[in-house]
N, CA, C, O and the ligand as a Tripos MOL2 file, in Angstrom:
@<TRIPOS>MOLECULE
protein
  281   279    71     0     0
PROTEIN
NO_CHARGES

@<TRIPOS>ATOM
      1 N           0.8060   -1.1810    0.0220 N.3       1 MET1
      2 CA          0.0590    0.0560   -0.0840 C.3       1 MET1
      3 C           0.8760    1.2700   -0.0770 C.2       1 MET1
      4 O           1.9350    1.2570    0.5510 O.2       1 MET1
      5 N           0.5010    2.3180   -0.7070 N.am      2 LYS2
      6 CA          1.2390    3.4420   -0.9070 C.3       2 LYS2
      7 C           1.0100    4.3550    0.2870 C.2       2 LYS2
      8 O          -0.1470    4.5690    0.6490 O.2       2 LYS2
      9 N           1.9770    4.8740    0.8850 N.am      3 MET3
     10 CA          1.9330    5.7910    1.9660 C.3       3 MET3
     11 C           1.4520    7.2030    1.6680 C.2       3 MET3
     12 O           1.8620    7.6940    0.6160 O.2       3 MET3
     13 N           0.7530    7.8320    2.3320 N.am      4 CYS4
     14 CA          0.3190    9.2090    2.0880 C.3       4 CYS4
     15 C           1.6020   10.1710    2.4260 C.2       4 CYS4
     16 O           2.5630    9.8400    3.1210 O.2       4 CYS4
     17 N           1.4030   11.4500    1.7760 N.am      5 GLU5
     18 CA          2.6110   12.2370    2.0640 C.3       5 GLU5
     19 C           2.8770   12.5010    3.2700 C.2       5 GLU5
     20 O           4.0810   12.5470    3.5190 O.2       5 GLU5
     21 N           1.9850   12.7450    4.3470 N.am      6 LEU6
     22 CA          2.2130   12.9680    5.6690 C.3       6 LEU6
     23 C           3.0620   11.9030    6.2980 C.2       6 LEU6
     24 O           3.9470   12.2150    7.0950 O.2       6 LEU6
     25 N           2.8000   10.5350    5.9350 N.am      7 CYS7
     26 CA          3.4060    9.4680    6.3860 C.3       7 CYS7
     27 C           4.8830    9.3720    5.9440 C.2       7 CYS7
     28 O           5.8350    9.0000    6.6290 O.2       7 CYS7
     29 N           4.8790    9.7800    4.6730 N.am      8 GLU8
     30 CA          6.3280    9.9440    4.0280 C.3       8 GLU8
     31 C           7.3390   10.6970    4.9020 C.2       8 GLU8
     32 O           8.4430   10.2940    5.2680 O.2       8 GLU8
     33 N           6.6890   11.9760    5.1880 N.am      9 GLU9
     34 CA          7.5400   12.9310    6.0150 C.3       9 GLU9
     35 C           7.7940   12.3700    7.5230 C.2       9 GLU9
     36 O           8.8420   12.5030    8.1550 O.2       9 GLU9
     37 N           6.6670   11.7450    7.9430 N.am     10 GLN10
     38 CA          6.7210   11.1180    9.3770 C.3      10 GLN10
     39 C           7.9930   10.2460    9.4870 C.2      10 GLN10
     40 O           8.8080   10.3900   10.3970 O.2      10 GLN10
     41 N           8.1130    9.2850    8.4480 N.am     11 ALA11
     42 CA          9.0410    8.2820    8.4770 C.3      11 ALA11
     43 C          10.4190    8.9590    8.4040 C.2      11 ALA11
     44 O          11.4020    8.2900    8.7220 O.2      11 ALA11
     45 N          10.5580   10.1480    8.0370 N.am     12 LYS12
     46 CA         11.9310   10.7520    7.9390 C.3      12 LYS12
     47 C          12.4080   11.4910    9.2030 C.2      12 LYS12
     48 O          13.5220   12.0120    9.2680 O.2      12 LYS12
     49 N          11.5520   11.5090   10.1580 N.am     13 LYS13
     50 CA         11.7680   12.0350   11.5250 C.3      13 LYS13
     51 C          12.5640   11.0040   12.3160 C.2      13 LYS13
     52 O          12.0780    9.9950   12.8260 O.2      13 LYS13
     53 N          13.8250   11.3680   12.3600 N.am     14 SER14
     54 CA         14.6280   10.5280   13.1840 C.3      14 SER14
     55 C          14.6330   10.9700   14.6990 C.2      14 SER14
     56 O          14.7430   10.1710   15.6300 O.2      14 SER14
     57 N          14.5210   12.1340   14.8150 N.am     15 ARG15
     58 CA         14.3890   12.7070   16.1800 C.3      15 ARG15
     59 C          12.9130   12.7970   16.5870 C.2      15 ARG15
     60 O          11.9660   12.6950   15.8080 O.2      15 ARG15
     61 N          12.8420   12.9990   17.8970 N.am     16 SER16
     62 CA         11.2520   13.1300   18.2180 C.3      16 SER16
     63 C          10.5770   14.2170   17.5790 C.2      16 SER16
     64 O          11.2000   15.2490   17.3320 O.2      16 SER16
     65 N           9.2840   14.0870   17.2660 N.am     17 GLY17
     66 CA          8.4640   15.0810   16.7410 C.3      17 GLY17
     67 C           7.2230   14.6290   16.8980 C.2      17 GLY17
     68 O           6.9560   13.4670   17.2050 O.2      17 GLY17
     69 N           6.2370   15.7050   16.6520 N.am     18 LYS18
     70 CA          4.8650   15.3510   16.8820 C.3      18 LYS18
     71 C           4.2970   14.3600   15.7790 C.2      18 LYS18
     72 O           4.6450   14.4360   14.6010 O.2      18 LYS18
     73 N           3.4070   13.4370   16.2530 N.am     19 PRO19
     74 CA          2.7080   12.6930   15.0930 C.3      19 PRO19
     75 C           1.8550   13.5720   14.2370 C.2      19 PRO19
     76 O           1.1930   14.4760   14.7470 O.2      19 PRO19
     77 N           1.8490   13.3090   12.8010 N.am     20 HIS20
     78 CA          1.0830   14.1410   12.0520 C.3      20 HIS20
     79 C          -0.5120   14.1040   12.2020 C.2      20 HIS20
     80 O          -0.9380   13.1490   12.8510 O.2      20 HIS20
     81 N          -1.3930   14.9500   11.7270 N.am     21 GLN21
     82 CA         -2.6140   15.2580   12.1340 C.3      21 GLN21
     83 C          -3.5310   14.0500   11.9690 C.2      21 GLN21
     84 O          -4.5720   13.9680   12.6210 O.2      21 GLN21
     85 N          -3.1190   13.0330   11.0260 N.am     22 ASN22
     86 CA         -4.1160   12.0460   10.7770 C.3      22 ASN22
     87 C          -3.6180   10.6580   11.2820 C.2      22 ASN22
     88 O          -4.0230    9.5750   10.8590 O.2      22 ASN22
     89 N          -2.6290   10.8620   12.2980 N.am     23 LEU23
     90 CA         -2.2590    9.6280   13.0250 C.3      23 LEU23
     91 C          -3.0000    9.4720   14.2940 C.2      23 LEU23
     92 O          -3.0120   10.4250   15.0740 O.2      23 LEU23
     93 N          -3.5810    8.4470   14.5700 N.am     24 SER24
     94 CA         -4.3400    8.0890   15.8570 C.3      24 SER24
     95 C          -3.6910    7.0980   16.6030 C.2      24 SER24
     96 O          -3.1080    6.1670   16.0480 O.2      24 SER24
     97 N          -3.7530    7.2360   17.9250 N.am     25 LYS25
     98 CA         -3.1280    6.3360   18.8690 C.3      25 LYS25
     99 C          -3.8560    5.0220   18.8240 C.2      25 LYS25
    100 O          -5.0830    4.9260   18.8400 O.2      25 LYS25
    101 N          -2.9720    3.9730   18.7640 N.am     26 VAL26
    102 CA         -3.5910    2.6380   18.9490 C.3      26 VAL26
    103 C          -3.3020    2.0160   20.3640 C.2      26 VAL26
    104 O          -2.1350    1.8900   20.7350 O.2      26 VAL26
    105 N          -4.2170    1.6790   21.0540 N.am     27 ASP27
    106 CA         -3.9890    1.2770   22.2720 C.3      27 ASP27
    107 C          -3.2950    2.3970   23.1340 C.2      27 ASP27
    108 O          -3.2290    3.5540   22.7170 O.2      27 ASP27
    109 N          -2.7370    1.9790   24.4530 N.am     28 GLY28
    110 CA         -2.2110    2.8980   25.2070 C.3      28 GLY28
    111 C          -0.6080    2.8060   25.1460 C.2      28 GLY28
    112 O          -0.0780    2.0280   24.3530 O.2      28 GLY28
    113 N           0.0360    3.4980   25.8730 N.am     29 PRO29
    114 CA          1.5120    3.6210   25.9570 C.3      29 PRO29
    115 C           1.9450    2.5310   26.5250 C.2      29 PRO29
    116 O           1.2880    2.0420   27.4440 O.2      29 PRO29
    117 N           3.2300    1.8910   26.0540 N.am     30 ARG30
    118 CA          3.7490    0.7650   26.8140 C.3      30 ARG30
    119 C           5.1000    1.2460   27.6380 C.2      30 ARG30
    120 O           6.0660    1.7840   27.0970 O.2      30 ARG30
    121 N           5.0180    1.0350   28.6440 N.am     31 LEU31
    122 CA          6.2180    1.4290   29.6910 C.3      31 LEU31
    123 C           7.2120    0.3780   29.7110 C.2      31 LEU31
    124 O           6.8680   -0.7780   29.9570 O.2      31 LEU31
    125 N           8.5400    0.7130   29.4470 N.am     32 PHE32
    126 CA          9.6020   -0.3100   29.5770 C.3      32 PHE32
    127 C          10.5810    0.1910   30.6980 C.2      32 PHE32
    128 O          10.9750    1.3570   30.7180 O.2      32 PHE32
    129 N          10.9560   -0.7470   31.6330 N.am     33 LYS33
    130 CA         11.9750   -0.3270   32.4980 C.3      33 LYS33
    131 C          13.3380   -0.9700   31.9320 C.2      33 LYS33
    132 O          13.5250   -2.1860   31.9070 O.2      33 LYS33
    133 N          14.2060   -0.0830   31.5130 N.am     34 GLY34
    134 CA         15.4940   -0.4850   31.0670 C.3      34 GLY34
    135 C          16.4970   -0.6600   32.1240 C.2      34 GLY34
    136 O          16.2300   -0.5920   33.3240 O.2      34 GLY34
    137 N          17.6980   -0.8950   31.6180 N.am     35 HIS35
    138 CA         18.8340   -0.8710   32.5080 C.3      35 HIS35
    139 C          19.0680    0.4100   33.0950 C.2      35 HIS35
    140 O          18.6210    1.4220   32.5560 O.2      35 HIS35
    141 N          19.7500    0.4560   34.1850 N.am     36 ASN36
    142 CA         20.3870    1.7040   34.8990 C.3      36 ASN36
    143 C          19.1310    2.6560   35.1120 C.2      36 ASN36
    144 O          19.2840    3.8710   34.9860 O.2      36 ASN36
    145 N          17.9060    2.1260   35.4300 N.am     37 LYS37
    146 CA         16.8270    2.9150   35.6140 C.3      37 LYS37
    147 C          16.3800    3.7450   34.4970 C.2      37 LYS37
    148 O          15.5730    4.6430   34.7370 O.2      37 LYS37
    149 N          16.7970    3.5610   33.3220 N.am     38 ARG38
    150 CA         16.2920    4.2480   32.1260 C.3      38 ARG38
    151 C          15.1140    3.6060   31.7060 C.2      38 ARG38
    152 O          15.2360    2.4880   31.2050 O.2      38 ARG38
    153 N          13.8710    4.1610   31.8290 N.am     39 SER39
    154 CA         12.7210    3.5800   31.4140 C.3      39 SER39
    155 C          12.3860    4.4980   30.2060 C.2      39 SER39
    156 O          12.8470    5.6240   30.0220 O.2      39 SER39
    157 N          11.5690    3.8770   29.4680 N.am     40 PHE40
    158 CA         11.0740    4.5540   28.0200 C.3      40 PHE40
    159 C           9.7320    4.1620   27.8590 C.2      40 PHE40
    160 O           9.2230    3.2820   28.5530 O.2      40 PHE40
    161 N           9.0650    4.8440   26.8720 N.am     41 GLU41
    162 CA          7.5700    4.5560   26.5830 C.3      41 GLU41
    163 C           7.7190    4.3030   25.0780 C.2      41 GLU41
    164 O           8.5960    4.7540   24.3420 O.2      41 GLU41
    165 N           6.6540    3.4610   24.7460 N.am     42 GLU42
    166 CA          6.3470    3.2850   23.1910 C.3      42 GLU42
    167 C           4.9070    3.4460   23.0920 C.2      42 GLU42
    168 O           4.1180    3.0970   23.9700 O.2      42 GLU42
    169 N           4.5540    4.0650   21.8360 N.am     43 GLN43
    170 CA          3.2720    4.3390   21.6460 C.3      43 GLN43
    171 C           2.8990    4.0190   20.2030 C.2      43 GLN43
    172 O           3.5160    4.5520   19.2810 O.2      43 GLN43
    173 N           1.9920    3.2380   20.0040 N.am     44 ASP44
    174 CA          1.5290    2.8910   18.6270 C.3      44 ASP44
    175 C           0.6980    3.8670   17.8890 C.2      44 ASP44
    176 O          -0.2810    4.3390   18.4670 O.2      44 ASP44
    177 N           0.9790    4.2270   16.6580 N.am     45 TYR45
    178 CA         -0.0080    5.1250   15.9000 C.3      45 TYR45
    179 C          -0.4320    4.3930   14.7500 C.2      45 TYR45
    180 O           0.2670    3.4780   14.3130 O.2      45 TYR45
    181 N          -1.6610    4.7580   14.1490 N.am     46 GLN46
    182 CA         -2.0620    4.3510   12.8350 C.3      46 GLN46
    183 C          -2.7130    5.5460   12.0540 C.2      46 GLN46
    184 O          -3.5540    6.2860   12.5640 O.2      46 GLN46
    185 N          -2.2510    5.6670   10.7750 N.am     47 CYS47
    186 CA         -2.7000    6.6720    9.9290 C.3      47 CYS47
    187 C          -4.1760    6.3980    9.3610 C.2      47 CYS47
    188 O          -4.4580    5.3570    8.7680 O.2      47 CYS47
    189 N          -5.0450    7.3840    9.5900 N.am     48 GLN48
    190 CA         -6.4480    7.3100    9.1550 C.3      48 GLN48
    191 C          -6.3920    7.2990    7.6720 C.2      48 GLN48
    192 O          -7.3240    6.7390    7.0940 O.2      48 GLN48
    193 N          -5.4790    7.8120    6.9960 N.am     49 ILE49
    194 CA         -5.6400    7.9540    5.5750 C.3      49 ILE49
    195 C          -5.0860    6.7010    4.8300 C.2      49 ILE49
    196 O          -5.8180    6.1170    4.0320 O.2      49 ILE49
    197 N          -3.8100    6.2680    5.0680 N.am     50 CYS50
    198 CA         -3.1760    5.1860    4.4390 C.3      50 CYS50
    199 C          -2.9790    3.8730    5.0670 C.2      50 CYS50
    200 O          -2.5510    2.8900    4.4630 O.2      50 CYS50
    201 N          -3.3730    3.9060    6.5440 N.am     51 GLN51
    202 CA         -3.4370    2.8310    7.3780 C.3      51 GLN51
    203 C          -1.9050    2.5420    7.7010 C.2      51 GLN51
    204 O          -1.6960    1.5080    8.3370 O.2      51 GLN51
    205 N          -0.8630    3.2790    7.3650 N.am     52 ALA52
    206 CA          0.4910    2.9700    7.8130 C.3      52 ALA52
    207 C           0.5240    2.9660    9.3850 C.2      52 ALA52
    208 O          -0.1920    3.6980   10.0680 O.2      52 ALA52
    209 N           1.4060    2.0890    9.8700 N.am     53 ARG53
    210 CA          1.4740    2.0480   11.3400 C.3      53 ARG53
    211 C           2.8950    2.5470   11.6640 C.2      53 ARG53
    212 O           3.8930    2.2480   11.0090 O.2      53 ARG53
    213 N           2.8700    3.3990   12.8300 N.am     54 PHE54
    214 CA          4.2370    3.8250   13.4600 C.3      54 PHE54
    215 C           4.1720    3.5450   14.9000 C.2      54 PHE54
    216 O           3.1660    3.5730   15.6100 O.2      54 PHE54
    217 N           5.4680    3.2520   15.2610 N.am     55 THR55
    218 CA          5.5930    3.1630   16.8600 C.3      55 THR55
    219 C           6.5240    4.3550   17.0800 C.2      55 THR55
    220 O           7.5100    4.5710   16.3750 O.2      55 THR55
    221 N           6.1340    5.1220   18.1220 N.am     56 HIS56
    222 CA          6.8800    6.1240   18.6590 C.3      56 HIS56
    223 C           7.5500    5.7240   20.0100 C.2      56 HIS56
    224 O           6.8860    5.3700   20.9840 O.2      56 HIS56
    225 N           8.9490    5.8070   20.0040 N.am     57 SER57
    226 CA          9.6280    5.4940   21.2090 C.3      57 SER57
    227 C          10.3920    6.6670   21.8370 C.2      57 SER57
    228 O          10.8770    7.5380   21.1150 O.2      57 SER57
    229 N          10.4980    6.7000   23.0970 N.am     58 THR58
    230 CA         11.1530    7.7240   23.7680 C.3      58 THR58
    231 C          12.6040    7.1960   24.2210 C.2      58 THR58
    232 O          13.3990    7.9030   24.8400 O.2      58 THR58
    233 N          12.8400    5.9070   23.8480 N.am     59 ASN59
    234 CA         14.2740    5.2100   24.1310 C.3      59 ASN59
    235 C          15.1690    6.0360   23.3440 C.2      59 ASN59
    236 O          14.9120    6.1450   22.1450 O.2      59 ASN59
    237 N          16.1890    6.6430   23.8280 N.am     60 LYS60
    238 CA         17.1900    7.4940   23.1220 C.3      60 LYS60
    239 C          18.1800    6.6450   22.2770 C.2      60 LYS60
    240 O          18.8690    7.1250   21.3770 O.2      60 LYS60
    241 N          18.1880    5.4110   22.6280 N.am     61 ASN61
    242 CA         19.0640    4.5050   21.6810 C.3      61 ASN61
    243 C          18.3940    4.0170   20.5690 C.2      61 ASN61
    244 O          18.9940    3.2430   19.8230 O.2      61 ASN61
    245 N          17.1420    4.3700   20.3120 N.am     62 ASP62
    246 CA         16.3940    3.8310   19.2130 C.3      62 ASP62
    247 C          15.7700    4.9850   18.3920 C.2      62 ASP62
    248 O          15.6940    6.1100   18.8840 O.2      62 ASP62
    249 N          15.3310    4.7210   17.1690 N.am     63 HIS63
    250 CA         14.7580    5.7010   16.3280 C.3      63 HIS63
    251 C          13.5010    6.2790   17.0610 C.2      63 HIS63
    252 O          12.8190    5.4840   17.7090 O.2      63 HIS63
    253 N          13.2000    7.3760   17.0210 N.am     64 ALA64
    254 CA         11.9310    7.9740   17.6460 C.3      64 ALA64
    255 C          10.7730    7.3910   16.9580 C.2      64 ALA64
    256 O           9.8530    6.8670   17.5860 O.2      64 ALA64
    257 N          10.8040    7.4760   15.6420 N.am     65 TRP65
    258 CA          9.6010    6.8210   14.8650 C.3      65 TRP65
    259 C           9.9640    5.6890   14.0170 C.2      65 TRP65
    260 O          10.8260    5.7680   13.1410 O.2      65 TRP65
    261 N           9.2740    4.6000   14.2960 N.am     66 THR66
    262 CA          9.6260    3.4200   13.5650 C.3      66 THR66
    263 C           8.4120    3.1230   12.7480 C.2      66 THR66
    264 O           7.3130    3.0580   13.2970 O.2      66 THR66
    265 N           8.5790    2.9100   11.2380 N.am     67 LEU67
    266 CA          7.3920    2.5250   10.3240 C.3      67 LEU67
    267 C           7.3810    1.0800   10.2090 C.2      67 LEU67
    268 O           8.4180    0.4320   10.0720 O.2      67 LEU67
    269 N           6.1210    0.5200   10.2670 N.am     68 TRP68
    270 CA          5.9040   -0.8110   10.1600 C.3      68 TRP68
    271 C           5.2460   -1.0710    8.7430 C.2      68 TRP68
    272 O           4.0860   -0.7140    8.5360 O.2      68 TRP68
    273 N           5.9290   -1.6350    7.8680 N.am     69 ARG69
    274 CA          5.5320   -1.9300    6.4710 C.3      69 ARG69
    275 C           4.6700   -3.1490    6.5520 C.2      69 ARG69
    276 O           4.9200   -4.0730    7.3270 O.2      69 ARG69
    277 N           3.6700   -3.1330    5.7530 N.am     70 GLY70
    278 CA          2.6080   -4.2410    5.7690 C.3      70 GLY70
    279 C           3.2550   -5.4380    5.0130 C.2      70 GLY70
    280 O           2.6280   -6.4870    4.8660 O.2      70 GLY70
    281 ZN         -0.6100    8.1240    6.0270 Zn       71 ZN71
@<TRIPOS>BOND
     1     1     2 1
     2     2     3 1
     3     3     4 2
     4     3     5 am
     5     5     6 1
     6     6     7 1
     7     7     8 2
     8     7     9 am
     9     9    10 1
    10    10    11 1
    11    11    12 2
    12    11    13 am
    13    13    14 1
    14    14    15 1
    15    15    16 2
    16    15    17 am
    17    17    18 1
    18    18    19 1
    19    19    20 2
    20    19    21 am
    21    21    22 1
    22    22    23 1
    23    23    24 2
    24    23    25 am
    25    25    26 1
    26    26    27 1
    27    27    28 2
    28    27    29 am
    29    29    30 1
    30    30    31 1
    31    31    32 2
    32    31    33 am
    33    33    34 1
    34    34    35 1
    35    35    36 2
    36    35    37 am
    37    37    38 1
    38    38    39 1
    39    39    40 2
    40    39    41 am
    41    41    42 1
    42    42    43 1
    43    43    44 2
    44    43    45 am
    45    45    46 1
    46    46    47 1
    47    47    48 2
    48    47    49 am
    49    49    50 1
    50    50    51 1
    51    51    52 2
    52    51    53 am
    53    53    54 1
    54    54    55 1
    55    55    56 2
    56    55    57 am
    57    57    58 1
    58    58    59 1
    59    59    60 2
    60    59    61 am
    61    61    62 1
    62    62    63 1
    63    63    64 2
    64    63    65 am
    65    65    66 1
    66    66    67 1
    67    67    68 2
    68    67    69 am
    69    69    70 1
    70    70    71 1
    71    71    72 2
    72    71    73 am
    73    73    74 1
    74    74    75 1
    75    75    76 2
    76    75    77 am
    77    77    78 1
    78    78    79 1
    79    79    80 2
    80    79    81 am
    81    81    82 1
    82    82    83 1
    83    83    84 2
    84    83    85 am
    85    85    86 1
    86    86    87 1
    87    87    88 2
    88    87    89 am
    89    89    90 1
    90    90    91 1
    91    91    92 2
    92    91    93 am
    93    93    94 1
    94    94    95 1
    95    95    96 2
    96    95    97 am
    97    97    98 1
    98    98    99 1
    99    99   100 2
   100    99   101 am
   101   101   102 1
   102   102   103 1
   103   103   104 2
   104   103   105 am
   105   105   106 1
   106   106   107 1
   107   107   108 2
   108   107   109 am
   109   109   110 1
   110   110   111 1
   111   111   112 2
   112   111   113 am
   113   113   114 1
   114   114   115 1
   115   115   116 2
   116   115   117 am
   117   117   118 1
   118   118   119 1
   119   119   120 2
   120   119   121 am
   121   121   122 1
   122   122   123 1
   123   123   124 2
   124   123   125 am
   125   125   126 1
   126   126   127 1
   127   127   128 2
   128   127   129 am
   129   129   130 1
   130   130   131 1
   131   131   132 2
   132   131   133 am
   133   133   134 1
   134   134   135 1
   135   135   136 2
   136   135   137 am
   137   137   138 1
   138   138   139 1
   139   139   140 2
   140   139   141 am
   141   141   142 1
   142   142   143 1
   143   143   144 2
   144   143   145 am
   145   145   146 1
   146   146   147 1
   147   147   148 2
   148   147   149 am
   149   149   150 1
   150   150   151 1
   151   151   152 2
   152   151   153 am
   153   153   154 1
   154   154   155 1
   155   155   156 2
   156   155   157 am
   157   157   158 1
   158   158   159 1
   159   159   160 2
   160   159   161 am
   161   161   162 1
   162   162   163 1
   163   163   164 2
   164   163   165 am
   165   165   166 1
   166   166   167 1
   167   167   168 2
   168   167   169 am
   169   169   170 1
   170   170   171 1
   171   171   172 2
   172   171   173 am
   173   173   174 1
   174   174   175 1
   175   175   176 2
   176   175   177 am
   177   177   178 1
   178   178   179 1
   179   179   180 2
   180   179   181 am
   181   181   182 1
   182   182   183 1
   183   183   184 2
   184   183   185 am
   185   185   186 1
   186   186   187 1
   187   187   188 2
   188   187   189 am
   189   189   190 1
   190   190   191 1
   191   191   192 2
   192   191   193 am
   193   193   194 1
   194   194   195 1
   195   195   196 2
   196   195   197 am
   197   197   198 1
   198   198   199 1
   199   199   200 2
   200   199   201 am
   201   201   202 1
   202   202   203 1
   203   203   204 2
   204   203   205 am
   205   205   206 1
   206   206   207 1
   207   207   208 2
   208   207   209 am
   209   209   210 1
   210   210   211 1
   211   211   212 2
   212   211   213 am
   213   213   214 1
   214   214   215 1
   215   215   216 2
   216   215   217 am
   217   217   218 1
   218   218   219 1
   219   219   220 2
   220   219   221 am
   221   221   222 1
   222   222   223 1
   223   223   224 2
   224   223   225 am
   225   225   226 1
   226   226   227 1
   227   227   228 2
   228   227   229 am
   229   229   230 1
   230   230   231 1
   231   231   232 2
   232   231   233 am
   233   233   234 1
   234   234   235 1
   235   235   236 2
   236   235   237 am
   237   237   238 1
   238   238   239 1
   239   239   240 2
   240   239   241 am
   241   241   242 1
   242   242   243 1
   243   243   244 2
   244   243   245 am
   245   245   246 1
   246   246   247 1
   247   247   248 2
   248   247   249 am
   249   249   250 1
   250   250   251 1
   251   251   252 2
   252   251   253 am
   253   253   254 1
   254   254   255 1
   255   255   256 2
   256   255   257 am
   257   257   258 1
   258   258   259 1
   259   259   260 2
   260   259   261 am
   261   261   262 1
   262   262   263 1
   263   263   264 2
   264   263   265 am
   265   265   266 1
   266   266   267 1
   267   267   268 2
   268   267   269 am
   269   269   270 1
   270   270   271 1
   271   271   272 2
   272   271   273 am
   273   273   274 1
   274   274   275 1
   275   275   276 2
   276   275   277 am
   277   277   278 1
   278   278   279 1
   279   279   280 2
@<TRIPOS>SUBSTRUCTURE
     1 MET1         2 RESIDUE 1 A MET
     2 LYS2         6 RESIDUE 1 A LYS
     3 MET3        10 RESIDUE 1 A MET
     4 CYS4        14 RESIDUE 1 A CYS
     5 GLU5        18 RESIDUE 1 A GLU
     6 LEU6        22 RESIDUE 1 A LEU
     7 CYS7        26 RESIDUE 1 A CYS
     8 GLU8        30 RESIDUE 1 A GLU
     9 GLU9        34 RESIDUE 1 A GLU
    10 GLN10       38 RESIDUE 1 A GLN
    11 ALA11       42 RESIDUE 1 A ALA
    12 LYS12       46 RESIDUE 1 A LYS
    13 LYS13       50 RESIDUE 1 A LYS
    14 SER14       54 RESIDUE 1 A SER
    15 ARG15       58 RESIDUE 1 A ARG
    16 SER16       62 RESIDUE 1 A SER
    17 GLY17       66 RESIDUE 1 A GLY
    18 LYS18       70 RESIDUE 1 A LYS
    19 PRO19       74 RESIDUE 1 A PRO
    20 HIS20       78 RESIDUE 1 A HIS
    21 GLN21       82 RESIDUE 1 A GLN
    22 ASN22       86 RESIDUE 1 A ASN
    23 LEU23       90 RESIDUE 1 A LEU
    24 SER24       94 RESIDUE 1 A SER
    25 LYS25       98 RESIDUE 1 A LYS
    26 VAL26      102 RESIDUE 1 A VAL
    27 ASP27      106 RESIDUE 1 A ASP
    28 GLY28      110 RESIDUE 1 A GLY
    29 PRO29      114 RESIDUE 1 A PRO
    30 ARG30      118 RESIDUE 1 A ARG
    31 LEU31      122 RESIDUE 1 A LEU
    32 PHE32      126 RESIDUE 1 A PHE
    33 LYS33      130 RESIDUE 1 A LYS
    34 GLY34      134 RESIDUE 1 A GLY
    35 HIS35      138 RESIDUE 1 A HIS
    36 ASN36      142 RESIDUE 1 A ASN
    37 LYS37      146 RESIDUE 1 A LYS
    38 ARG38      150 RESIDUE 1 A ARG
    39 SER39      154 RESIDUE 1 A SER
    40 PHE40      158 RESIDUE 1 A PHE
    41 GLU41      162 RESIDUE 1 A GLU
    42 GLU42      166 RESIDUE 1 A GLU
    43 GLN43      170 RESIDUE 1 A GLN
    44 ASP44      174 RESIDUE 1 A ASP
    45 TYR45      178 RESIDUE 1 A TYR
    46 GLN46      182 RESIDUE 1 A GLN
    47 CYS47      186 RESIDUE 1 A CYS
    48 GLN48      190 RESIDUE 1 A GLN
    49 ILE49      194 RESIDUE 1 A ILE
    50 CYS50      198 RESIDUE 1 A CYS
    51 GLN51      202 RESIDUE 1 A GLN
    52 ALA52      206 RESIDUE 1 A ALA
    53 ARG53      210 RESIDUE 1 A ARG
    54 PHE54      214 RESIDUE 1 A PHE
    55 THR55      218 RESIDUE 1 A THR
    56 HIS56      222 RESIDUE 1 A HIS
    57 SER57      226 RESIDUE 1 A SER
    58 THR58      230 RESIDUE 1 A THR
    59 ASN59      234 RESIDUE 1 A ASN
    60 LYS60      238 RESIDUE 1 A LYS
    61 ASN61      242 RESIDUE 1 A ASN
    62 ASP62      246 RESIDUE 1 A ASP
    63 HIS63      250 RESIDUE 1 A HIS
    64 ALA64      254 RESIDUE 1 A ALA
    65 TRP65      258 RESIDUE 1 A TRP
    66 THR66      262 RESIDUE 1 A THR
    67 LEU67      266 RESIDUE 1 A LEU
    68 TRP68      270 RESIDUE 1 A TRP
    69 ARG69      274 RESIDUE 1 A ARG
    70 GLY70      278 RESIDUE 1 A GLY
    71 ZN71       281 GROUP 0 **** ****
């Protein structure tokens, strides 16, 4: 499936940034307790236009935005 333009832009955001206007949250945030008391959260989003799915992570060692291709 072809991604919409907003998702194309979203996938390029390596640093944190806001989800685009047509991304809706899927379920609630997941909290992870990492080593050295470094916890982080992940939140899934799905685009209402093209159905692309992203996961946003606050883990500094990971990409902020991960695109899940179908
Ligand atoms: Zn989209």
